[in-house]
VOGU-3710 file (C-alpha; in Angstrom, 3 decimals, decimal comma):
1> mdleirhlrv> 16,332/-38,035/-53,849  16,242/-35,088/-56,261  17,180/-35,322/-59,939  20,797/-34,324/-60,477  22,971/-33,697/-63,521  24,816/-36,964/-62,891  21,517/-38,829/-63,282  21,030/-37,298/-66,730  24,582/-38,328/-67,622  23,761/-41,911/-66,639
11> vyaiaeagsl> 20,606/-41,978/-68,779  22,391/-40,385/-71,747  25,350/-42,797/-71,446  23,034/-45,819/-71,546  21,182/-44,450/-74,571  24,430/-43,738/-76,416  25,980/-47,113/-75,588  22,801/-49,090/-76,250  23,757/-51,448/-73,456  24,063/-51,233/-69,683
21> traaaglgmt> 27,243/-53,301/-69,804  28,961/-50,951/-72,264  27,624/-47,872/-70,466  28,888/-49,178/-67,119  32,367/-49,665/-68,572  32,382/-46,130/-69,926  31,212/-44,696/-66,607  33,702/-46,691/-64,564  30,917/-48,624/-62,821  29,871/-52,244/-62,475
31> qpglsaqlrr> 26,853/-53,389/-64,463  24,871/-54,308/-61,303  25,695/-50,931/-59,808  24,504/-49,112/-62,926  21,323/-51,212/-63,006  20,594/-50,285/-59,389  21,157/-46,603/-60,098  18,923/-46,748/-63,187  16,136/-48,273/-61,102  16,429/-45,415/-58,607
41> ieamlggalf> 16,297/-42,847/-61,418  13,256/-44,523/-62,978  11,505/-44,594/-59,597  12,260/-40,916/-59,134  11,008/-39,910/-62,596  7,974/-42,176/-62,464  8,429/-44,577/-65,369  10,647/-47,074/-67,178  13,304/-45,407/-69,311  14,652/-48,416/-71,217
51> drgkagaapt> 13,451/-51,719/-72,576  16,176/-54,268/-71,905  16,595/-57,377/-74,012  19,229/-59,597/-75,583  20,003/-56,908/-78,150  20,720/-54,288/-75,479  18,829/-51,359/-73,968  16,488/-49,202/-76,081  14,673/-46,118/-74,776  10,969/-46,427/-74,110
61> pfgdlvvqra> 8,801/-43,562/-75,400  9,016/-42,071/-71,904  12,765/-42,675/-71,873  13,187/-41,095/-75,286  11,695/-37,881/-73,895  14,243/-37,881/-71,057  17,136/-38,743/-73,393  16,235/-35,927/-75,794  16,065/-33,428/-72,943  19,396/-34,687/-71,561
71> railpgidal> 20,973/-34,379/-75,017  19,827/-30,756/-75,145  20,789/-29,860/-71,566  24,158/-31,550/-70,981  26,299/-29,635/-73,528  25,223/-26,348/-71,974  25,939/-27,654/-68,477  29,389/-28,886/-69,548  30,179/-25,536/-71,145  29,039/-23,717/-68,010
81> ladtaraarr> 31,178/-25,950/-65,776  34,220/-25,481/-68,010  33,812/-21,687/-68,090  33,249/-21,367/-64,346  36,158/-23,717/-63,624  38,505/-21,537/-65,672  37,166/-18,404/-63,997  37,491/-19,959/-60,539  41,075/-21,034/-61,152  41,963/-17,542/-62,355
91> ataadrvrlg> 40,289/-16,006/-59,310  41,829/-18,412/-56,819  45,293/-17,273/-55,843  47,870/-19,364/-54,025  46,902/-17,581/-50,797  43,598/-19,502/-50,577  43,340/-23,300/-50,657  40,009/-25,093/-50,306  40,177/-28,767/-49,335  37,577/-31,524/-49,170
101> svgapllggl> 37,578/-34,960/-47,614  35,551/-38,118/-47,266  35,571/-39,923/-43,921  39,233/-40,875/-43,940  42,203/-40,248/-41,616  44,093/-38,050/-44,095  42,587/-34,571/-43,831  44,780/-33,414/-40,957  47,897/-34,557/-42,777  46,729/-32,881/-45,985
111> vlavrqalpg> 46,142/-29,539/-44,226  49,605/-29,697/-42,646  51,197/-30,631/-45,985  49,473/-27,727/-47,768  50,589/-25,309/-45,066  54,132/-26,608/-45,475  53,988/-26,145/-49,250  52,200/-22,753/-49,131  53,006/-21,262/-45,722  51,108/-18,019/-46,374
121> aevtsrcqys> 47,912/-19,629/-47,624  44,560/-19,606/-45,858  43,437/-23,239/-45,756  39,762/-24,193/-45,392  38,102/-27,595/-45,506  34,734/-29,319/-45,671  33,784/-32,970/-45,456  31,285/-35,148/-47,300  30,456/-38,828/-47,136  30,587/-39,556/-50,871
131> papllddvaa> 33,707/-38,984/-53,007  31,760/-38,266/-56,225  30,645/-34,691/-55,399  34,109/-33,854/-54,087  35,689/-35,056/-57,325  33,195/-32,906/-59,237  34,207/-29,910/-57,126  37,915/-30,432/-57,814  37,220/-30,736/-61,551  35,087/-27,561/-61,494
141> grleaavlgd> 37,622/-25,535/-59,509  35,469/-25,286/-56,376  38,130/-27,196/-54,417  41,883/-27,185/-54,892  42,343/-30,720/-53,520  40,385/-33,502/-51,864  40,822/-36,766/-49,996  38,831/-39,418/-51,865  38,442/-43,180/-51,706  37,258/-46,137/-53,763
151> hpdqrlppre> 37,281/-49,916/-53,954  38,583/-52,595/-56,340  36,526/-52,716/-59,561  34,835/-49,466/-58,500  37,606/-47,003/-59,246  36,922/-43,286/-59,376  36,237/-42,177/-62,966  38,969/-40,023/-64,544  38,125/-36,354/-64,896  39,746/-33,972/-67,339
161> gvvlaplvte> 42,392/-31,838/-65,680  42,312/-33,726/-62,374  45,279/-35,620/-60,977  44,243/-38,726/-59,053  47,106/-39,847/-56,839  46,569/-43,213/-55,111  48,158/-43,096/-51,667  47,577/-46,554/-50,204  45,222/-49,521/-50,479  44,360/-50,948/-47,082
171> pvfallpagh> 42,207/-53,865/-45,892  38,692/-53,379/-44,582  38,139/-54,664/-41,034  35,151/-55,901/-39,021  33,584/-53,536/-36,494  32,025/-55,433/-33,577  30,450/-54,712/-30,210  33,170/-55,013/-27,588  31,233/-57,758/-25,797  30,660/-59,858/-28,919
181> plaareevsl> 32,124/-63,404/-28,677  34,061/-62,895/-31,913  35,822/-59,868/-30,410  37,964/-62,322/-28,434  39,497/-63,595/-31,695  42,477/-62,096/-33,477  40,540/-62,114/-36,769  37,064/-63,078/-37,975  35,667/-64,341/-41,262  32,735/-63,034/-43,253
191> aqladedwal> 31,122/-66,466/-42,912  31,215/-66,147/-39,123  29,414/-62,806/-39,401  26,796/-63,996/-41,897  24,114/-64,715/-39,290  24,505/-61,365/-37,505  22,362/-58,272/-37,911  24,314/-55,686/-39,902  24,429/-51,902/-40,013  25,503/-50,564/-43,407
201> prpdhdrtge> 25,708/-47,097/-44,988  22,921/-45,945/-47,269  23,448/-46,961/-50,924  22,510/-43,690/-52,643  25,598/-41,635/-53,476  28,437/-43,837/-52,242  29,077/-47,353/-53,575  30,636/-48,737/-50,397  27,547/-50,730/-49,451  27,329/-52,168/-52,955
211> ywssvaaltd> 30,954/-53,343/-52,785  30,560/-54,836/-49,327  27,398/-56,679/-50,372  28,985/-58,050/-53,550  31,859/-59,595/-51,597  29,612/-60,866/-48,809  27,500/-62,588/-51,472  30,491/-64,843/-52,201  29,746/-66,612/-48,906  26,410/-67,715/-50,460
221> rrphtpyeae> 24,616/-66,117/-47,501  23,156/-62,647/-47,802  23,619/-60,680/-44,555  20,523/-59,379/-42,784  20,809/-55,573/-42,791  17,993/-54,042/-40,732  19,984/-50,898/-39,960  20,981/-48,226/-42,469  23,374/-45,752/-40,898  26,748/-44,100/-41,226
231> grqlvelira> 29,193/-42,183/-39,085  28,249/-41,657/-35,446  24,847/-43,331/-35,804  26,414/-46,519/-37,161  28,925/-46,606/-34,295  26,136/-46,173/-31,740  24,316/-49,213/-33,136  27,513/-51,241/-32,757  28,163/-49,949/-29,231  24,623/-50,938/-28,243
241> glavslcqat> 25,303/-54,505/-29,350  22,599/-54,367/-32,009  24,694/-55,032/-35,099  28,072/-55,641/-36,675  29,591/-53,697/-39,541  32,796/-52,964/-41,414  35,263/-50,112/-41,066  38,506/-48,708/-42,390  41,570/-50,375/-40,927  42,662/-47,065/-39,411
251> yievpgtavr> 39,440/-46,711/-37,402  40,378/-46,084/-33,771  38,317/-48,160/-31,366  36,011/-46,213/-29,089  34,681/-47,701/-25,826  32,136/-50,370/-26,588  33,587/-51,340/-29,985  36,202/-53,800/-31,228  38,026/-53,769/-34,567  39,239/-57,076/-35,979
261> pltgnplwyr> 40,819/-58,032/-39,346  38,846/-60,196/-41,736  40,290/-63,624/-42,447  41,895/-63,691/-45,884  41,563/-59,901/-46,367  38,618/-60,139/-48,804  37,790/-56,405/-48,784  40,001/-53,426/-49,609  39,758/-49,639/-49,618  41,979/-47,255/-51,606
271> hvlawhrdgp> 42,830/-43,764/-50,325  43,277/-41,263/-53,159  44,374/-37,616/-53,214  42,984/-35,438/-55,998  44,015/-31,974/-57,149  43,617/-29,903/-60,291  46,631/-29,801/-62,569  46,029/-26,067/-63,156  45,609/-25,252/-59,454  48,054/-23,815/-56,903
281> lashgeailr> 48,996/-27,283/-55,594  50,018/-28,758/-58,939  53,733/-28,097/-58,486  53,674/-29,452/-54,919  51,832/-32,713/-55,608  54,672/-35,158/-54,960  55,760/-33,418/-51,758  52,179/-33,318/-50,472  51,642/-36,997/-51,313  54,829/-37,889/-49,433
291> dvgtgylatc> 53,906/-35,816/-46,373  50,372/-37,185/-46,223  51,797/-40,707/-46,464  53,996/-40,013/-43,462  50,951/-38,838/-41,523  49,087/-41,973/-42,570  51,787/-44,187/-41,051  51,457/-42,315/-37,770  47,695/-42,923/-37,849  48,278/-46,644/-38,438
301> aespayarwr> 50,186/-46,866/-35,173  47,170/-45,455/-33,290  44,961/-48,380/-34,344  46,129/-51,461/-32,391  44,371/-53,981/-34,632  45,832/-52,415/-37,768  49,284/-52,125/-36,203  49,249/-55,850/-35,436  48,006/-56,636/-38,936  50,798/-54,565/-40,482
311> trhphaaqps> 53,363/-56,441/-38,402  52,049/-59,698/-39,888  51,923/-58,183/-43,413  55,001/-55,927/-43,569  54,925/-55,486/-47,350  51,216/-54,654/-47,667  49,405/-51,305/-47,403  52,501/-49,165/-47,776  51,856/-45,505/-48,711  53,044/-44,494/-52,145
321> gacpesaadl> 55,654/-41,800/-52,521  55,965/-42,250/-56,266  54,902/-39,777/-58,919  51,070/-39,772/-59,083  49,174/-40,929/-62,102  47,240/-38,409/-64,120  43,546/-38,823/-64,727  44,264/-39,829/-68,302  46,495/-42,687/-67,127  44,047/-44,158/-64,634
331> g> 41,723/-46,911/-65,689
//
């Protein structure tokens, strides 16, 4: 893992707050999540950055060097990002729309909605596993809009000038080998899965694994996770019968896999659309949100397990067509 600007922001935020708890609140993170990220940064830089005690967190001599450098570097970086964002927005006409997406079933609907709103525009897209870099790109004017996602208590941090429009919050389901005994059930519990081998995504940039682990810990049994994978590689481990995992409710079963709801719906995932309030999509936001929501409902019908779950929970996981919240209004 290479040192990134966001790592300097984390170190500077802790130094300014004097406490990991206060810094985590300001960064929109959990305290355990911030602690884990700080440990990764310290391992990367080669030394402890803070002494932590009852009074809070104070920089070590080594940490003070890093904090001073961050204090000198970050204002220039922020000014550069602001200037390039303004220049990019001026240079980007309504005939070119750049979209980004995490692994979610909304990109196709977003492209169609943008084409409907701006029929003459050239629409391009690129995908990334983590929502954080995509949000940075929207804020900096490198993308006009993006499909993002987050979890309860791990909401995306507000960014100046960015509209974050929650579309729908859906349950997280279990992903099992098709031949697994639990696949014969209509739903499974986390406790029933506790003794299985798990495949989980890597914990570096995305906080999905952290959220899953925090909820699984409520069963008082920490899952054994010998496999770190995502995307196609994760699915192949499931298909081979080597592990179980979790997935979005809209995941469409492929041969060799089975998707089942979790008893009590303990885990949730929120789909969010983001666009810049100064970009070419700003005046079309509500229409795009509505059209993408319609596409989401069509996707729900293609996932049998989710379709059955929605029949049993008719008032849950309904796409929003209301006016989106601005970044300043989101907590």
